[in-house]
SETI-160005 format. One record per residue: chain; residue in one letter; y, z, x of N, C-alpha, C in turn. Coordinates in pm, whole numbers, plus 50000, padded with zeros to 5 digits. Example, Ala and Ser with C-alpha at 12.3 -4.5 7.8 and 13.67 -1.06 7.14 Angstrom:
2
REC unit code  n_c2  n_c3  n_c1 ca_c2 ca_c3 ca_c1  c_c2  c_c3  c_c1
REC    A    A 49431 50780 51319 49550 50780 51230 49670 50780 51320
REC    A    S 49775 50708 51285 49894 50714 51367 50003 50787 51290
***
This chain:
350
REC unit code  n_c2  n_c3  n_c1 ca_c2 ca_c3 ca_c1  c_c2  c_c3  c_c1
REC    A    M 51503 49566 47646 51387 49580 47733 51422 49656 47860
REC    A    Q 51551 49660 47895 51591 49722 48019 51558 49870 48021
REC    A    N 51508 49914 48138 51477 50054 48162 51362 50107 48076
REC    A    Q 51286 50016 48011 51168 50057 47937 51046 50030 48024
REC    A    R 50975 50134 48061 50862 50120 48151 50749 50044 48084
REC    A    L 50696 49945 48157 50583 49868 48106 50455 49948 48118
REC    A    T 50372 49939 48017 50240 50000 48018 50139 49898 47968
REC    A    D 50029 49882 48040 49930 49783 47997 49837 49840 47891
REC    A    R 49744 49760 47843 49659 49801 47731 49558 49907 47771
REC    A    Y 49551 49939 47902 49463 50045 47950 49540 50175 47974
REC    A    G 49667 50174 47940 49748 50294 47955 49810 50309 48093
REC    A    R 49801 50207 48177 49855 50215 48313 49997 50158 48316
REC    A    S 50092 50238 48365 50229 50190 48375 50247 50109 48504
REC    A    V 50356 50034 48510 50393 49960 48631 50504 50039 48701
REC    A    D 50470 50101 48812 50564 50184 48886 50608 50122 49018
REC    A    V 50530 50025 49069 50552 49972 49204 50548 49820 49202
REC    A    L 50642 49758 49273 50632 49616 49305 50599 49603 49452
REC    A    R 50487 49540 49480 50443 49515 49617 50481 49372 49654
REC    A    I 50565 49357 49755 50624 49228 49789 50569 49179 49923
REC    A    T 50492 49070 49919 50450 49004 50043 50562 48908 50083
REC    A    V 50618 48926 50200 50731 48842 50241 50689 48728 50333
REC    A    T 50568 48734 50388 50519 48627 50474 50368 48636 50487
REC    A    H 50305 48521 50513 50163 48519 50546 50141 48515 50696
REC    A    R 50249 48499 50771 50238 48492 50917 50203 48630 50975
REC    A    C 50124 48629 51079 50090 48754 51149 50060 48724 51294
REC    A    N 50100 48815 51382 50073 48799 51525 49948 48874 51568
REC    A    F 49875 48931 51472 49745 48993 51497 49636 48907 51432
REC    A    N 49513 48933 51467 49400 48862 51408 49289 48962 51377
REC    A    C 49318 49055 51287 49225 49164 51258 49096 49113 51193
REC    A    I 48987 49175 51230 48855 49126 51189 48828 49149 51041
REC    A    F 48913 49228 50972 48888 49259 50831 49003 49215 50740
REC    A    C 49098 49138 50788 49221 49109 50715 49192 49049 50577
REC    A    H 49257 49104 50474 49240 49049 50339 49364 48973 50292
REC    A    M 49472 48974 50372 49595 48899 50341 49640 48919 50197
REC    A    E 49628 49043 50149 49674 49079 50015 49608 48995 49906
REC    A    G 49493 48935 49937 49424 48854 49839 49494 48723 49807
REC    A    E 49586 48679 49895 49667 48561 49868 49613 48437 49939
REC    A    D 49673 48323 49907 49635 48196 49968 49698 48188 50106
REC    A    I 49618 48210 50209 49672 48215 50345 49714 48078 50395
REC    A    N 49677 47971 50325 49715 47836 50367 49853 47797 50317
REC    A    S 49908 47876 50226 50041 47846 50174 50147 47877 50280
REC    A    K 50239 47785 50303 50344 47802 50403 50479 47837 50340
REC    A    I 50482 47846 50208 50608 47876 50138 50642 48023 50153
REC    A    E 50769 48052 50181 50820 48189 50183 50946 48196 50098
REC    A    L 50948 48284 50001 51068 48300 49920 51186 48343 50007
REC    A    D 51305 48293 49974 51423 48333 50050 51473 48469 50002
REC    A    V 51574 48521 50070 51627 48654 50041 51677 48662 49897
REC    A    E 51751 48560 49853 51806 48560 49719 51696 48566 49613
REC    A    S 51590 48488 49630 51481 48487 49532 51411 48622 49525
REC    A    I 51386 48681 49642 51323 48814 49644 51412 48916 49576
REC    A    G 51543 48905 49602 51638 48997 49539 51640 48984 49388
REC    A    I 51630 48861 49338 51628 48838 49193 51506 48902 49130
REC    A    V 51389 48880 49190 51266 48938 49134 51272 49091 49139
REC    A    A 51318 49145 49250 51328 49291 49262 51423 49348 49158
REC    A    E 51535 49280 49135 51630 49329 49035 51570 49323 48895
REC    A    A 51494 49218 48867 51428 49208 48735 51334 49326 48714
REC    A    F 51256 49360 48817 51166 49475 48806 51245 49603 48789
REC    A    S 51355 49615 48859 51436 49736 48850 51489 49756 48708
REC    A    R 51525 49648 48643 51581 49658 48508 51479 49707 48405
REC    A    I 51351 49693 48437 51250 49744 48343 51188 49874 48394
REC    A    G 51259 49940 48485 51221 50076 48521 51145 50095 48649
REC    A    V 51115 49988 48724 51044 50004 48851 51141 50052 48957
REC    A    R 51104 50159 49027 51192 50221 49125 51130 50226 49265
REC    A    K 51007 50175 49279 50940 50178 49408 50905 50036 49452
REC    A    F 50938 50004 49576 50916 49871 49629 50846 49882 49765
REC    A    K 50736 49809 49778 50660 49807 49903 50668 49667 49963
REC    A    I 50711 49658 50089 50724 49531 50159 50606 49517 50254
REC    A    T 50538 49402 50246 50420 49384 50328 50408 49238 50371
REC    A    G 50293 49204 50434 50271 49068 50480 50123 49034 50471
REC    A    G 50075 48951 50564 50116 48921 50697 50185 49036 50768
REC    A    E 50264 49000 50864 50345 49099 50934 50491 49078 50896
REC    A    P 50546 49164 50809 50681 49143 50755 50790 49139 50860
REC    A    L 50770 49209 50974 50876 49213 51075 50889 49082 51152
REC    A    L 50800 48987 51127 50813 48855 51188 50922 48772 51120
REC    A    R 50961 48812 51000 51072 48741 50935 51203 48782 50999
REC    A    R 51278 48684 51045 51405 48713 51111 51507 48773 51015
REC    A    D 51488 48750 50884 51580 48802 50784 51526 48925 50713
REC    A    I 51433 48995 50776 51370 49110 50710 51472 49218 50675
REC    A    I 51572 49238 50761 51674 49339 50732 51756 49298 50611
REC    A    D 51785 49168 50599 51859 49119 50482 51777 49135 50355
REC    A    I 51645 49116 50364 51558 49136 50247 51565 49280 50200
REC    A    I 51555 49373 50295 51561 49516 50260 51695 49551 50198
REC    A    K 51804 49499 50257 51937 49527 50203 51953 49471 50062
REC    A    A 51894 49355 50037 51903 49296 49903 51833 49384 49800
REC    A    I 51717 49436 49836 51645 49525 49745 51723 49655 49725
REC    A    K 51777 49706 49833 51850 49833 49829 51975 49823 49742
REC    A    T 52048 49712 49754 52178 49700 49686 52167 49646 49544
REC    A    R 52062 49571 49514 52054 49505 49384 51961 49575 49286
REC    A    T 51900 49683 49328 51809 49756 49241 51847 49903 49237
REC    A    S 51778 49977 49153 51795 50123 49148 51678 50188 49223
REC    A    A 51644 50132 49338 51528 50177 49415 51540 50323 49454
REC    A    E 51434 50398 49429 51424 50536 49474 51336 50547 49598
REC    A    D 51260 50441 49624 51170 50443 49739 51144 50299 49785
REC    A    I 51178 50269 49910 51147 50140 49971 51059 50169 50092
REC    A    S 50939 50113 50092 50849 50134 50204 50808 50001 50263
REC    A    L 50757 50006 50385 50720 49883 50456 50594 49908 50536
REC    A    T 50501 49813 50527 50377 49820 50605 50386 49723 50721
REC    A    T 50354 49771 50842 50366 49688 50961 50251 49716 51057
REC    A    N 50221 49617 51142 50124 49642 51248 50186 49716 51366
REC    A    G 50318 49734 51361 50386 49816 51460 50433 49744 51585
REC    A    F 50401 49617 51598 50434 49546 51722 50584 49540 51747
REC    A    L 50663 49520 51642 50808 49508 51657 50882 49635 51614
REC    A    L 50808 49742 51592 50870 49866 51544 50963 49926 51649
REC    A    E 50925 49913 51774 51007 49967 51882 51147 49906 51881
REC    A    E 51155 49777 51847 51284 49708 51845 51361 49726 51714
REC    A    L 51290 49745 51601 51354 49736 51470 51357 49866 51390
REC    A    A 51297 49972 51440 51285 50095 51361 51420 50146 51310
REC    A    K 51519 50152 51397 51650 50205 51356 51716 50113 51253
REC    A    D 51709 49983 51275 51768 49889 51180 51701 49897 51044
REC    A    L 51570 49916 51043 51496 49930 50918 51542 50053 50840
REC    A    R 51554 50163 50911 51599 50288 50846 51741 50274 50795
REC    A    D 51828 50216 50876 51968 50200 50837 51982 50107 50716
REC    A    A 51892 50008 50706 51899 49912 50595 51849 49971 50465
REC    A    G 51768 50077 50472 51723 50142 50349 51575 50169 50338
REC    A    V 51497 50145 50443 51354 50176 50437 51335 50327 50441
REC    A    D 51270 50381 50340 51246 50526 50332 51120 50567 50407
REC    A    R 51015 50485 50391 50885 50520 50450 50828 50397 50521
REC    A    V 50755 50422 50627 50691 50313 50699 50542 50343 50716
REC    A    N 50460 50243 50686 50315 50250 50706 50280 50168 50829
REC    A    I 50213 50231 50925 50178 50163 51049 50027 50149 51057
REC    A    S 49981 50025 51064 49837 49999 51076 49796 50021 51221
REC    A    L 49711 50120 51242 49671 50158 51378 49523 50195 51373
REC    A    H 49436 50102 51403 49295 50117 51372 49210 50170 51487
REC    A    S 49270 50193 51600 49200 50260 51710 49301 50308 51812
REC    A    L 49267 50419 51878 49348 50471 51989 49281 50442 52122
REC    A    N 49172 50368 52116 49101 50323 52235 49143 50178 52261
REC    A    R 49192 50152 52380 49250 50020 52409 49151 49906 52385
REC    A    E 49029 49921 52431 48932 49813 52418 48892 49793 52272
REC    A    I 48873 49903 52199 48837 49892 52058 48952 49831 51979
REC    A    F 49073 49875 52010 49191 49820 51944 49199 49669 51965
REC    A    R 49177 49626 52087 49184 49483 52118 49075 49407 52043
REC    A    Y 48957 49467 52030 48848 49401 51958 48882 49386 51810
REC    A    I 48937 49492 51750 48965 49490 51606 49081 49395 51573
REC    A    T 49185 49398 51654 49307 49324 51622 49319 49190 51693
REC    A    G 49240 49170 51799 49253 49048 51877 49371 49050 51972
REC    A    R 49435 49167 51988 49555 49175 52071 49552 49302 52157
REC    A    D 49611 49295 52274 49615 49408 52367 49753 49474 52362
REC    A    Y 49788 49529 52243 49923 49580 52222 49928 49731 52194
REC    A    L 49822 49802 52221 49815 49942 52179 49930 50025 52233
REC    A    E 49960 50015 52362 50064 50099 52421 50200 50070 52359
REC    A    K 50229 49944 52332 50358 49909 52270 50369 49967 52130
REC    A    I 50260 49963 52056 50262 50016 51920 50278 50168 51921
REC    A    L 50212 50234 52013 50227 50380 52023 50370 50418 52058
REC    A    R 50437 50336 52139 50579 50363 52166 50661 50349 52038
REC    A    G 50626 50250 51957 50694 50233 51830 50672 50349 51736
REC    A    V 50551 50404 51736 50521 50520 51653 50606 50639 51696
REC    A    E 50613 50663 51825 50691 50776 51876 50839 50761 51843
REC    A    L 50890 50638 51854 51030 50615 51818 51052 50638 51670
REC    A    A 50959 50589 51587 50972 50606 51442 50979 50753 51403
REC    A    K 50906 50837 51477 50909 50981 51449 51049 51039 51465
REC    A    K 51130 50978 51551 51263 51031 51582 51372 50971 51494
REC    A    I 51343 50862 51425 51445 50787 51352 51490 50858 51226
REC    A    G 51398 50931 51162 51435 51001 51039 51382 50937 50913
REC    A    F 51272 50861 50923 51207 50813 50801 51159 50933 50720
REC    A    K 51163 50919 50589 51117 51028 50504 50967 51054 50523
REC    A    Q 50895 50947 50555 50752 50962 50579 50703 50849 50670
REC    A    I 50609 50884 50757 50538 50785 50837 50391 50798 50805
REC    A    K 50328 50686 50772 50186 50688 50738 50111 50602 50839
REC    A    I 50004 50657 50893 49918 50585 50985 49797 50536 50907
REC    A    N 49782 50404 50895 49671 50345 50820 49555 50314 50914
REC    A    V 49437 50364 50879 49317 50342 50961 49205 50290 50871
REC    A    V 49165 50165 50888 49046 50113 50823 48926 50158 50906
REC    A    V 48839 50238 50847 48727 50297 50921 48614 50196 50931
REC    A    L 48566 50174 51055 48464 50072 51082 48348 50133 51160
REC    A    K 48228 50108 51112 48107 50165 51173 48093 50121 51318
REC    A    N 48065 50218 51404 48040 50196 51547 48159 50137 51621
REC    A    L 48277 50149 51561 48398 50105 51631 48497 50221 51643
REC    A    N 48553 50264 51530 48654 50371 51535 48613 50495 51458
REC    A    D 48490 50501 51408 48450 50615 51326 48425 50741 51407
REC    A    N 48438 50733 51538 48426 50852 51624 48561 50899 51677
REC    A    E 48670 50848 51622 48804 50880 51672 48882 50971 51579
REC    A    I 48814 51034 51486 48882 51111 51381 48973 51219 51441
REC    A    E 48922 51296 51536 49002 51403 51594 49125 51349 51666
REC    A    S 49110 51236 51733 49223 51176 51804 49332 51133 51706
REC    A    F 49292 51078 51594 49390 51039 51493 49461 51161 51435
REC    A    I 49387 51268 51414 49448 51389 51360 49558 51441 51452
REC    A    E 49537 51428 51582 49638 51475 51678 49771 51403 51661
REC    A    L 49766 51278 51611 49890 51202 51592 49981 51265 51487
REC    A    I 49922 51331 51389 50002 51381 51276 50001 51534 51267
REC    A    R 49926 51600 51354 49912 51745 51347 50049 51814 51355
REC    A    G 50073 51904 51259 50195 51984 51262 50317 51914 51203
REC    A    R 50301 51792 51151 50416 51717 51099 50393 51685 50952
REC    A    D 50465 51754 50863 50449 51729 50721 50520 51603 50674
REC    A    D 50586 51533 50766 50644 51403 50733 50550 51288 50769
REC    A    M 50425 51323 50808 50329 51221 50847 50200 51232 50767
REC    A    V 50142 51116 50736 50016 51108 50664 49920 51020 50743
REC    A    L 49800 51069 50761 49692 50990 50820 49606 50940 50704
REC    A    Q 49598 50808 50690 49530 50750 50575 49404 50678 50620
REC    A    F 49288 50732 50583 49161 50667 50611 49125 50575 50494
REC    A    I 49093 50451 50526 49074 50348 50424 48935 50287 50438
REC    A    E 48865 50275 50326 48738 50204 50326 48760 50056 50356
REC    A    L 48665 49999 50428 48665 49854 50446 48652 49788 50309
REC    A    H 48738 49689 50286 48744 49624 50156 48679 49486 50167
REC    A    P 48584 49452 50081 48516 49322 50090 48599 49208 50034
REC    A    V 48718 49188 50090 48809 49081 50051 48852 49009 50177
REC    A    G 48866 48877 50171 48906 48801 50288 48805 48814 50400
REC    A    S 48854 48838 50523 48764 48853 50637 48677 48977 50626
REC    A    G 48724 49076 50550 48645 49197 50531 48512 49173 50464
REC    A    A 48505 49068 50382 48379 49036 50314 48273 48991 50413
REC    A    E 48317 48928 50523 48223 48874 50620 48154 48982 50703
REC    A    I 48222 49096 50721 48166 49202 50806 48131 49326 50725
REC    A    F 48141 49317 50592 48130 49437 50509 47997 49508 50527
REC    A    K 47887 49438 50518 47755 49502 50528 47734 49568 50664
REC    A    E 47789 49509 50767 47769 49560 50902 47860 49677 50936
REC    A    K 47983 49676 50884 48084 49771 50931 48133 49871 50827
REC    A    F 48085 49862 50703 48132 49956 50601 48086 50098 50632
REC    A    V 48178 50194 50619 48148 50335 50643 48191 50417 50521
REC    A    P 48100 50486 50452 48143 50579 50347 48228 50690 50409
REC    A    L 48332 50732 50340 48425 50828 50397 48386 50973 50371
REC    A    D 48273 50996 50307 48234 51132 50269 48224 51227 50388
REC    A    I 48160 51182 50495 48141 51269 50613 48276 51306 50674
REC    A    I 48365 51208 50682 48499 51234 50736 48573 51332 50646
REC    A    E 48562 51312 50515 48633 51399 50422 48585 51544 50432
REC    A    K 48455 51564 50451 48403 51700 50465 48464 51770 50587
REC    A    K 48486 51693 50694 48550 51751 50813 48695 51790 50784
REC    A    I 48762 51705 50708 48902 51733 50676 48914 51853 50582
REC    A    I 48821 51866 50488 48823 51980 50396 48827 52112 50472
REC    A    E 48751 52121 50581 48746 52245 50659 48876 52273 50732
REC    A    K 48962 52172 50743 49090 52189 50814 49208 52199 50718
REC    A    A 49180 52196 50585 49286 52186 50485 49305 52315 50407
REC    A    D 49427 52334 50357 49452 52450 50272 49486 52411 50128
REC    A    R 49506 52281 50103 49525 52239 49964 49498 52089 49950
REC    A    L 49468 52053 49827 49434 51915 49792 49513 51875 49669
REC    A    R 49572 51757 49675 49639 51701 49556 49578 51565 49527
REC    A    I 49550 51539 49400 49501 51408 49360 49622 51322 49323
REC    A    R 49640 51212 49394 49755 51126 49372 49726 51031 49256
REC    A    V 49748 51081 49137 49725 51003 49017 49807 50874 49020
REC    A    E 49928 50883 49077 50017 50768 49078 49976 50661 49178
REC    A    M 49878 50691 49262 49832 50595 49363 49680 50591 49366
REC    A    H 49621 50525 49267 49477 50501 49263 49393 50628 49264
REC    A    N 49452 50741 49226 49377 50867 49221 49321 50906 49358
REC    A    R 49403 50890 49459 49359 50920 49595 49366 51070 49624
REC    A    P 49266 51127 49690 49276 51267 49734 49364 51277 49859
REC    A    L 49457 51373 49856 49551 51395 49966 49541 51540 50010
REC    A    Y 49496 51562 50134 49476 51696 50187 49592 51736 50277
REC    A    H 49636 51860 50262 49734 51916 50355 49661 52000 50458
REC    A    L 49681 51968 50585 49614 52041 50692 49676 52179 50711
REC    A    I 49596 52275 50745 49644 52412 50767 49755 52414 50872
REC    A    E 49741 52331 50973 49839 52327 51082 49955 52232 51055
REC    A    G 49958 52171 50937 50064 52076 50903 50017 51933 50916
REC    A    G 50076 51845 50833 50033 51707 50828 49940 51684 50711
REC    A    Y 49929 51559 50670 49848 51524 50555 49743 51419 50591
REC    A    V 49629 51425 50522 49524 51325 50539 49487 51274 50400
REC    A    E 49488 51142 50385 49461 51079 50256 49340 50987 50268
REC    A    F 49265 50974 50159 49147 50888 50158 49163 50780 50052
REC    A    V 49142 50656 50094 49156 50542 50005 49020 50473 49994
REC    A    R 48965 50474 49872 48830 50420 49851 48833 50308 49747
REC    A    P 48874 50190 49784 48876 50080 49687 48737 50039 49641
REC    A    V 48632 50078 49716 48496 50037 49682 48420 50148 49612
REC    A    S 48417 50268 49669 48328 50373 49617 48393 50469 49518
REC    A    N 48525 50462 49501 48590 50544 49400 48577 50475 49265
REC    A    P 48501 50531 49171 48475 50463 49043 48599 50449 48956
REC    A    I 48705 50525 48985 48825 50516 48902 48945 50467 48983
REC    A    F 48919 50401 49093 49026 50349 49178 49116 50253 49100
REC    A    C 49056 50154 49038 49133 50052 48967 49203 50110 48844
REC    A    A 49143 50210 48783 49204 50271 48665 49334 50341 48700
REC    A    G 49354 50372 48828 49477 50438 48871 49579 50343 48929
REC    A    C 49558 50213 48916 49652 50115 48972 49779 50109 48887
REC    A    R 49894 50113 48955 50022 50107 48884 50116 50007 48950
REC    A    R 50063 49895 48993 50146 49799 49066 50127 49657 49018
REC    A    L 50230 49579 49041 50222 49434 49034 50261 49381 49172
REC    A    R 50219 49260 49201 50243 49201 49333 50324 49073 49321
REC    A    L 50416 49056 49416 50487 48929 49434 50435 48867 49561
REC    A    T 50375 48748 49550 50318 48684 49668 50429 48619 49750
REC    A    A 50397 48589 49874 50496 48528 49964 50545 48394 49911
REC    A    D 50458 48324 49836 50495 48191 49787 50536 48191 49641
REC    A    G 50570 48310 49588 50640 48313 49460 50557 48328 49335
REC    A    F 50440 48388 49343 50357 48415 49225 50359 48564 49194
REC    A    L 50355 48598 49067 50324 48735 49025 50173 48747 49020
REC    A    K 50121 48849 49085 49976 48867 49099 49938 49004 49042
REC    A    P 49870 49009 48930 49835 49137 48868 49728 49217 48942
REC    A    C 49643 49150 49024 49532 49221 49087 49501 49161 49224
REC    A    L 49480 49249 49322 49442 49205 49456 49318 49118 49455
REC    A    M 49224 49151 49368 49092 49090 49371 49083 48956 49297
REC    A    R 49190 48916 49228 49181 48797 49144 49297 48701 49169
REC    A    N 49266 48572 49154 49368 48468 49162 49364 48375 49040
REC    A    D 49292 48418 48937 49280 48335 48818 49379 48375 48709
REC    A    N 49466 48470 48739 49563 48514 48638 49703 48530 48696
REC    A    I 49733 48455 48803 49864 48466 48867 49967 48378 48793
REC    A    I 50094 48415 48805 50202 48347 48732 50304 48294 48833
REC    A    D 50331 48166 48828 50422 48102 48922 50567 48124 48878
REC    A    L 50646 48188 48965 50787 48213 48935 50880 48107 48992
REC    A    K 50828 48018 49074 50914 47920 49142 50990 47829 49045
REC    A    P 50928 47784 48932 51006 47702 48839 51131 47771 48786
REC    A    I 51130 47902 48783 51249 47977 48743 51342 47998 48863
REC    A    L 51286 48046 48972 51367 48081 49088 51436 47961 49149
REC    A    F 51371 47845 49146 51427 47726 49210 51499 47634 49113
REC    A    N 51519 47679 48990 51587 47598 48889 51739 47611 48906
REC    A    E 51802 47505 48954 51945 47508 48983 52031 47507 48858
REC    A    D 51971 47477 48742 52047 47477 48618 52060 47616 48556
REC    A    L 51988 47714 48611 51993 47850 48560 52088 47935 48642
REC    A    T 52166 48019 48576 52248 48116 48648 52158 48228 48700
REC    A    R 52213 48310 48788 52134 48422 48841 52089 48514 48728
REC    A    E 52179 48541 48635 52146 48629 48523 52036 48569 48435
REC    A    E 52043 48438 48414 51939 48372 48335 51804 48377 48405
REC    A    K 51805 48364 48537 51681 48374 48612 51620 48514 48598
REC    A    I 51703 48617 48608 51652 48754 48595 51589 48775 48458
REC    A    K 51657 48729 48351 51604 48747 48217 51471 48674 48197
REC    A    N 51461 48555 48256 51335 48480 48246 51225 48544 48329
REC    A    I 51261 48600 48445 51163 48669 48528 51108 48792 48454
REC    A    I 51195 48863 48381 51150 48979 48304 51044 48938 48203
REC    A    K 51062 48823 48140 50962 48774 48046 50829 48749 48117
REC    A    M 50835 48695 48239 50713 48667 48315 50646 48798 48360
REC    A    I 50727 48899 48390 50671 49030 48427 50594 49088 48309
REC    A    T 50652 49075 48188 50584 49124 48068 50452 49052 48049
REC    A    L 50450 48921 48073 50327 48843 48061 50224 48888 48165
REC    A    A 50270 48908 48288 50180 48953 48395 50121 49090 48361
REC    A    N 50203 49176 48303 50154 49308 48264 50045 49297 48158
REC    A    D 50061 49202 48066 49959 49181 47963 49826 49135 48023
REC    A    L 49831 49075 48142 49711 49025 48208 49644 49130 48297
REC    A    R 49709 49243 48315 49654 49346 48401 49531 49411 48339
REC    A    E 49431 49436 48419 49314 49512 48375 49241 49564 48498
REC    A    P 49179 49682 48489 49101 49735 48601 48992 49636 48640
REC    A    F 48980 49607 48768 48884 49507 48813 48742 49546 48776
REC    A    F 48715 49677 48780 48581 49723 48747 48568 49761 48599
REC    A    K 48673 49730 48523 48671 49748 48377 48650 49893 48334
REC    A    W 48699 49986 48413 48688 50127 48371 48790 50153 48262
REC    A    R 48743 50179 48143 48831 50205 48030 48890 50346 48041
REC    A    I 49013 50358 48002 49078 50489 48008 49051 50562 47876
REC    A    D 48956 50651 47880 48920 50726 47760 48868 50863 47802
REC    A    R 48821 50941 47709 48780 51079 47738 48661 51084 47835
REC    A    N 48574 50984 47834 48460 50983 47925 48504 50967 48070
REC    A    L 48615 50898 48089 48665 50876 48224 48707 51008 48288
REC    A    D 48757 51099 48207 48794 51230 48261 48674 51301 48321
REC    A    L 48559 51286 48258 48437 51348 48309 48396 51285 48441
REC    A    I 48411 51154 48450 48382 51085 48576 48476 51134 48685
REC    A    A 48604 51147 48651 48703 51190 48749 48672 51332 48799
REC    A    E 48637 51420 48705 48607 51558 48743 48491 51564 48840
REC    A    K 48388 51484 48815 48272 51481 48905 48310 51423 49040
REC    A    Y 48392 51319 49039 48430 51252 49163 48512 51345 49252
REC    A    F 48596 51427 49191 48686 51512 49268 48628 51648 49302
REC    A    T 48501 51670 49277 48437 51796 49314 48421 51801 49466
REC    A    I 48463 51911 49526 48450 51924 49671 48368 52047 49706
REC    A    D 48306 52043 49821 48215 52149 49864 48288 52245 49956
REC    A    K 48363 52339 49895 48432 52441 49972 48451 52563 49882
REC    A    P 48433 52682 49934 48445 52802 49850 48580 52810 49779
REC    A    R 48576 52844 49650 48697 52859 49572 48789 52963 49636
REC    A    G 48915 52932 49641 49013 53025 49697 49053 52989 49839
REC    A    T 48972 52909 49909 49008 52871 50046 49087 52742 50049
REC    A    I 49089 52669 49937 49169 52548 49928 49223 52537 49786
REC    A    R 49351 52512 49773 49413 52500 49642 49404 52355 49595
REC    A    I 49349 52336 49476 49328 52202 49425 49424 52174 49311
REC    A    E 49496 52065 49320 49591 52024 49219 49541 51898 49151
REC    A    I 49474 51913 49035 49419 51799 48963 49467 51806 48819
REC    A    P 49541 51707 48771 49586 51708 48633 49467 51710 48536
REC    A    K 49485 51777 48419 49377 51778 48320 49348 51638 48271
REC    A    R 49455 51560 48250 49439 51420 48218 49477 51341 48343
REC    A    S 49386 51258 48391 49411 51188 48516 49497 51066 48502
REC    A    F 49519 51020 48377 49593 50898 48359 49689 50912 48242
REC    A    S 49802 50845 48254 49899 50846 48144 49887 50719 48064
***
């Protein structure tokens, strides 16, 4: 089974393990979905357990690992977690999502430990709006962390912006200035997701990204469809830098492009952000003192295979020839041919 890539019954491979290392957070964002997990759970897997699960995934061909939370930098052993993933797997890419509060203190240590890319959630550049969205008055500290991260040498820095009606939807140009001229930076505009707290404000604050995308098209010289990441459109700006659009709600083939499994902070394999009725508890294996480390890894691989069998697009979009027609229509853009180079595979899914 080792090094054989898992593929579910919809033709979607498992390329990424998304690891929630904590449910704790020092922000209180108005749309937080907490990775679709049980926020009341206080259990956090230790470094060894996370390393075992990561190694099991590595043995079946997964080479990309995303560390998230809560706020992952609140874990005092976060550097040890990254080192465990780096040393015990064949990782080609380790990324981390953070609210940026502790980035100023930890950016260099993160890079030295093996983090290749960092995603920074930054939902407004206006101090008052930022404080309203996050519940915290930390904007200046986070911006210092962003500037430091630019100098550290991460392979990529991504700025995550959840677009909210009448709050930050008028800050597009200001956000572009953060990444202008830097091809190592991506500005990612994200639709509000009706999960967790986001469900409570969805009707009031949801913003379709079409208007923003039309503005970006006029500033771009090429477009690539990221088949490996939910079929997201990624624009390269003429002046340098990238802008990406994430539409978990309005993209009809978003779920069909999912290639990840999730490890929750409290030790469950979770096949889908939107569901908790098909999760698999790994703790009976991880906490079994009668099993050797190698036996735990082999048993975890069996559970990964089971979790993969449970994977399915949330919106039930079947991967077939009709889906290609949907994709082609979805990816049509309004710009004269020849002014922007479009890179779209003939088949959108493997």
